[in-house]
C-alpha positions in Angstrom: 0.2 -0.3 0.3 1.4 3.1 -1.4 1.3 6.3 1.3 1.7 10.2 0.3 2.3 13.0 2.6 0.2 16.5 2.5 3.0 19.3 2.0 3.5 20.8 5.1 0.6 23.7 5.9 -1.6 22.4 4.5 -3.7 20.1 6.9 -4.2 17.7 4.6 -4.6 14.0 5.3 -1.7 12.1 5.2 -3.1 8.8 5.5 -3.2 5.7 2.8 -7.0 6.2 3.2 -7.3 10.1 2.7 -4.0 9.8 -0.2 -6.1 9.7 -3.5 -7.6 12.9 -3.1 -5.2 14.5 -1.3 -3.4 13.3 -5.0 -5.8 14.5 -7.3 -6.5 18.0 -5.6 -2.3 18.2 -5.6 -2.1 17.4 -9.7 -4.7 19.6 -10.4 -3.5 22.6 -8.4 0.3 21.6 -10.0 -1.4 21.8 -13.3 -3.2 25.2 -13.2 -0.5 26.8 -11.7 3.4 26.8 -12.2 5.3 24.1 -10.5 5.8 24.9 -6.3 3.6 28.4 -6.1 0.4 26.5 -4.9 0.2 23.5 -2.4 -2.3 21.2 -2.2 -5.8 22.8 -1.2 -4.5 25.6 -3.6 -3.2 28.3 -1.6 -0.5 30.3 -2.3 3.3 28.6 -0.5 5.4 31.8 0.8 8.0 32.7 -1.4 10.8 30.5 -2.0 8.6 27.3 -2.3 8.2 23.8 0.3 11.5 24.1 1.6 10.8 27.5 3.0 7.7 26.1 4.5 9.5 23.1 6.1 11.6 25.8 7.7 9.1 28.1 8.6 6.9 25.5 10.1 10.1 23.9 11.9 10.4 27.2 13.4 6.9 27.9 14.4 6.7 24.7 15.9 9.8 24.7 17.9 8.9 28.2 19.1 5.3 27.1 20.1 7.3 24.2 21.7 9.2 26.5 23.6 7.5 28.8 24.9 4.6 25.8 25.8 6.6 23.2 27.2 10.4 24.2 27.7 10.4 27.1 29.1 8.9 26.0 32.4 11.4 23.7 32.5 14.0 26.1 32.1 15.4 24.6 28.3 15.2 26.1 25.2 15.0 24.0 21.8 19.0 23.7 21.4 19.1 22.4 24.6 16.5 20.2 24.8 17.3 18.2 21.6 21.0 18.2 22.9 19.6 16.5 26.1 17.5 14.4 24.0 20.8 13.3 21.8 23.1 12.6 25.2 20.7 10.2 26.7 18.8 8.5 24.0 23.2 7.4 22.9 23.8 7.6 26.4 27.0 9.1 25.3 28.1 11.0 22.9 31.5 12.8 21.7 31.3 16.3 21.0 32.0 16.9 18.0 29.7 14.6 17.2 26.7 15.9 18.7 27.2 19.0 17.0 27.5 17.3 13.5 24.2 15.8 14.2 22.0 18.4 15.6 23.3 21.0 13.0 25.2 23.4 15.6 27.9 25.4 15.9 31.0 23.5 18.7 30.8 26.5 20.5 26.5 26.3 20.9 27.3 23.3 22.0 29.9 23.9 24.3 27.6 26.6 26.0 24.3 24.2 26.3 26.6 21.7 27.5 27.8 24.0 29.9 24.8 25.2 31.1 23.2 21.1 31.4 26.4 20.0 33.4 25.3 23.0 35.9 22.1 21.7 36.1 23.8 18.1 37.0 22.0 16.6 33.8 25.0 15.9 31.9 28.8 15.0 32.6 31.5 15.8 30.4 34.5 13.2 30.1 37.4 13.9 28.7 38.9 11.4 25.9 43.2 10.3 27.9 43.8 9.8 24.5 43.0 13.1 23.3 42.2 15.9 26.2 40.6 18.5 24.0 38.1 16.1 22.9 35.0 15.1 25.4 32.3 12.7 25.8 28.5 14.1 27.0 27.1 11.6 29.1 23.9 11.7 30.6 23.9 11.2 34.8 20.7 9.6 36.6 19.0 13.0 37.4 19.2 14.4 33.6 17.8 10.5 32.2 14.7 11.2 34.5 14.1 14.6 33.5 14.5 13.7 29.8 11.9 11.0 30.2 9.8 13.3 31.8 10.1 16.4 29.1 9.9 13.6 25.9 6.4 12.8 27.6 5.4 16.4 27.9 7.2 17.3 24.4 5.1 14.6 22.5 1.8 15.3 23.9 1.9 18.7 23.0 3.1 17.3 19.7 0.0 15.4 19.4 -2.4 17.7 20.1 -0.8 19.6 17.3 -0.8 17.6 14.6 -4.8 16.7 15.7 -5.7 20.2 15.4 -3.7 20.4 12.1 -5.9 17.5 10.7 -2.8 15.5 11.0 -3.6 11.4 11.4 -0.8 10.2 10.4 2.6 11.4 12.6 4.4 8.6 11.6 4.8 9.0 8.2 5.4 12.9 8.4 8.4 11.8 10.8 9.9 9.2 7.6 9.1 12.2 5.5 11.0 14.3 7.6 13.9 11.9 8.0 14.2 11.2 4.4 14.3 14.9 3.5 16.8 15.2 6.2 18.8 12.5 4.8 19.9 14.0 2.1 22.2 16.9 2.6 23.7 14.6 5.6 24.9 12.0 2.5 25.6 14.4 0.7 27.9 16.2 3.6 29.5 13.2 3.9 30.1 12.2 0.1 31.7 15.8 0.0 34.5 14.9 2.7 34.9 11.4 1.2 36.3 12.9 -1.8 40.0 13.6 -1.7 41.2 17.4 -2.9 42.2 16.9 -6.2 46.1 18.4 -6.4 47.4 20.8 -9.2 
């Protein structure tokens, strides 16, 4: 069975049983207008098209979650993201964490300092290279992260229901696939040796 995701921001159904109607609406809108100017419901996309809308949607949702869930716990999204990564991996080298989360190493260092100061993570230097460190969760950090993830998931579920998205896992899979493309490209770029003149 094939499934298709609704364009972000359309509030469209992304389940298999509603995908045929969505596909027909999308095809009709795209046939009547230049590619990328309208979403499946016929509304004009913001300048820049689909990727711009994905980024704007991510920023809006992130801000909402910061205001409604994270701020009360003294976190911003970046700190929550770092904490989730550290707890889910059981420990992560700082360079790898910065790359995975697409944040600057300096940003990660400041966030790690703040989380460490709260007793949520600990920084362990690597004996082989003292410049490198592993961020590891504390027991307090693991319990705190589990509680915060529950609150974030509940608000996320409420947002998806209000947006009319009844297949969050499919939407997440589509977004993960989209994010994987530039990551693969960056890895391939690093793997190609520089040409000598």
